[in-house]
N, C-alpha and C positions, 0 to 999 in steps of 0.2 A: 564621342570623338567626331560627331557630325560637324561638317564644315571646317574641320581643322586643316584638311589638305585640299588643294585645288581638285575639282572634279569637273570635267568638260560638260557643258550644258546639253550636248547631244544635238545641237542645232546644225542644220546644213543649209547654206545659202544656195538657192536653186541655180544661180549663175555658175556655180562651181562645176555643174555638169557640162556647160558650154566650154569652160576652160579645159576640162578633161578631154572632151572631144577634139578640141584644137590641138591639145598636146599629143594625143595618140594618132592624129592625122598629119601633123606637121613635125613637131619636135622629135617624137619617138622614131619615126621612120628615118629621119636624118641621122640620128645617133646610130640606128641599126645599120644604115648604109655605110657610114664611116667605119664602124666597128668591123663589119663583115669584110670589107675590102682591105682593112688593115690586116686581118688574120690571113687573108688570101695572098697578100703580097709581101708580108713579112716572113722571111724564110726561117727564122729561128723560132722553134715551137715554144721555147721558154719565154720569149717576149710576147707570144700570143696570150699567155696567162696574165700578163700585165694589161693586155687589151681587154680581157674579160673583166678585170678589176675596174678598168676605165669605163666600160659600158655599164657596169653595175652601179658605180657611183653616179654616172650620167643619168641613168634612169631614176636613181634615187633622188637626185636633185630635181628632176622634172616632177616627180610625184610630190616632193616636198613643196615645190613652187606652186603647184596646182592647189594643194591643200591650204597653203598660206594665203594665196591670192583669193581663193574661193571661200575663205573663212569657215572651213569645215571643222566643227567641234565635236563630231561624232567619230570616235576612234574606229568603230566597226566599218562605217561607210568609208572612212579614210583608208582603211586596210583594203577594202574592195577596190577603191580607186587605184591604190598602189599595185594591187594584183593585176588589174586591167592594163596598167602601164607596162608591167613586166611581161605579161603574156603577149601583148602586141609587139613589144620590142623583140622578144624571142621569135615570134612567128614571122615577122618581117625579115629578121636576120636569116632564118631558115629559107625563106623564099628567095632571097638574094643569093645565098650560098648555093642552093640547089640549081638555080637558073644559071649560075656561072659554070658549075661543074657539068651540067647536062646541056649547056649551050641552048637554053630555052628562054622564052619570053617570061618576064615576071608574072604576067597575068595567067600563064599556064598553071601555075601552082596556087595562085590566089583563088581561082574559081574551081579548082579540082583538088579537093581535100584528099580524096582517095589516092590520086596520083602523087600528092605530096607524101603521103604515108609510104607508098610503094618506093618512091625515090629515096626516102630516108632509109628504108630497109635495104635497098640495093647498095647504097653508099656504105652502110654498116657492114655488109657482107664483104665488099671489095676493099674497104679501107681507103682513106684519102690522104693520109700523111704518115710519116714515120719519125722515129726518134734517132738522131745520129745518122752517120753514113751507112751503117750496116745493121741498124736496129730493126729493119723490116717495117711493113705497114702495120699500123694500129687499127684493128678491126674487132668485130664481134663484141664480146662482153666488155673488154677493156675500153673500146671506143664508146660503148653505151654508158659506161661509168663516167667517162670524161664529159659526154654530152649531158648526163644527169647533173653533174656538178655545175656545169655551165648554166643549165636551166634553173637550178636552185639559187644560184648567185644572182642571175639576171632578174628573177622574180622576187627573191627574198629581200633584196636591198630596197627596191621601191616600196614594198609592203612595210618594211621596218621604218623607212624614212617618213612615209605618210602617216603611219600609226603614231610615231613619236611626235610629229608636228601637231597632230590633232590633240595630243595630250598636253601641250604646252599651255600656260595660262593665257586666257583670253578675257579682256575687260569688257564685259557685256555693255556697260554704260557708255563706253567709248566706241563700241562696235568695232573693236580692233584688237589685234594681238598685243599683249603686254610688252612694254619696253623693258629692257633689262639693264641694270647697272651693276657692274662687278666692283665690289669693295674689298680692299685688302692690299697686300697680304697681312694676315694676322698670325700670332703665335698658334701653333698647332693645337686644335681642339682635341685634347686627349680624353676628356670625360664627356664624350659626345652622347653617351646614354643618359647622363644627368641633364645635359643640355637639351636633348630631345624631350625628356619628361617635363622640363620647365616650359619649353615652348608650347607643348601640348596643353599645359595648364595655364597658358597665356601669361607666363611670368618671364620677364626678359632681362633679369639681373645678370644671369650668366652670359647671355648674348652680348649685352652692352659692356660687359667687363672684359671682353676680348681685347688683347693688347697688340699693337702693331708688331709685326715680325722683325727680328733683327736681320741686318744685312740684306734688306729689301727682298726678302723671300728667297734667298739663295739656298736655304735649306728647306726642310719640311715645313709646311705652313698651311693655313686655312684661307679659303676664298669664299666670300659671301656673294651670291647672285640674287639681287633684289629685283623682283618683277613688279611693275607698277603701271599706272596710266601714262598717257602721252606726256602730260605735264606732271612730272614727278612731285613737284612742290605742292600741287593741288590734288594729287591722287588720293582717293579714299579707300583704295583696295591695294593690298600688298601681299605678295607671296615670296617666300624665301627658300633658296636652295643653298645648302652648306656643303662645301667640298674640301676634303683634306688632300693636299698635294704632298705625296710621300716621295722624298728624294731617293734617287738611285743613280747608278752609273750605267751608261749604255755600253755597248760592246767595244766602243772606242775609248772608254774611260771618261766620257764627258757627262756632266750633270744632266739628269733627266728626272721626270716626275711621273708617278702613277697616280691617277685621279681616283679618289674614292668618295662618292656622294654619300654623305651620312644622313642628310635630311633633304627631302625633295619636295618643293612646291607646298610648303606649309604656310597656312594663312597666318599673318601677324597683324596686329592692330595698326591703325593709321598712325597713332602716336609713336609706336615702336619703329615703324617704317620711316617716319620723319626723323626720328633720332638717329637712325642708321645713316641717313643722308646728311645730317648736319653735325651732330656731336661726334660720331665715330669718323665721319669723312674728314674731319679736321685733323685727325691723327694718322690717316692712312690715305694712300693714293686711291682715287676713284677713276675708273676707266669706263668710258661709254662703249657699248657694243652696238 
């Protein structure tokens, strides 16, 4: 099964280090500043959790952007990049937050790590916010749990985003990330085990036999994501991801879908890739991403 699925080359463009430094020196502090003052001035603690989600996605976007722009195809190095983005974001946020509460200069905590630890410990003992009008201050173990969740989210998201980006198909001959064309919707691929076996045997009859979905995909259906070179008509390298979109109703009774990736980044022949772009595309909508 060698070369059946895309495997990152492990290469790292040296300039990506410069992009990382710029990100953690400019973009990350700006995000941390906005996030910290948002939670300081928004009185509703429940909205603060939305702020945590916002900074997590923001840091994740920065990490994803650095990996993409730097053309990092090494998932472990990418994860380290994401880890640094998350740690710096969390650290800067702590500095701003503590400087506000203790009416100190930012540099006080930047240069004094021990003082930073002591200030965090003191804030934990005293508590800095409460839930509701009579809920009392949150401190001690409960506050530590909240801080731990915040840290996990702020660090975990950029690591995940960076790791995922580095694992996406990269066309080495083009020295660029693969373009992706979404093809579909098709009738739901129910026999995806057989479909997978055929594709791994480099047989494409089952794939090419997929029929356009009825009602423009308003029910459960299958989407093909075809990864290829910049000029798809001349691309010699193709990877395919197949996703089943399972219909469901949301809490308001509206149609929604659960995505289930059944095959991810499998290598297919040039001929099969071109057939997907020509023969099948004539019967189904093709959407550029």
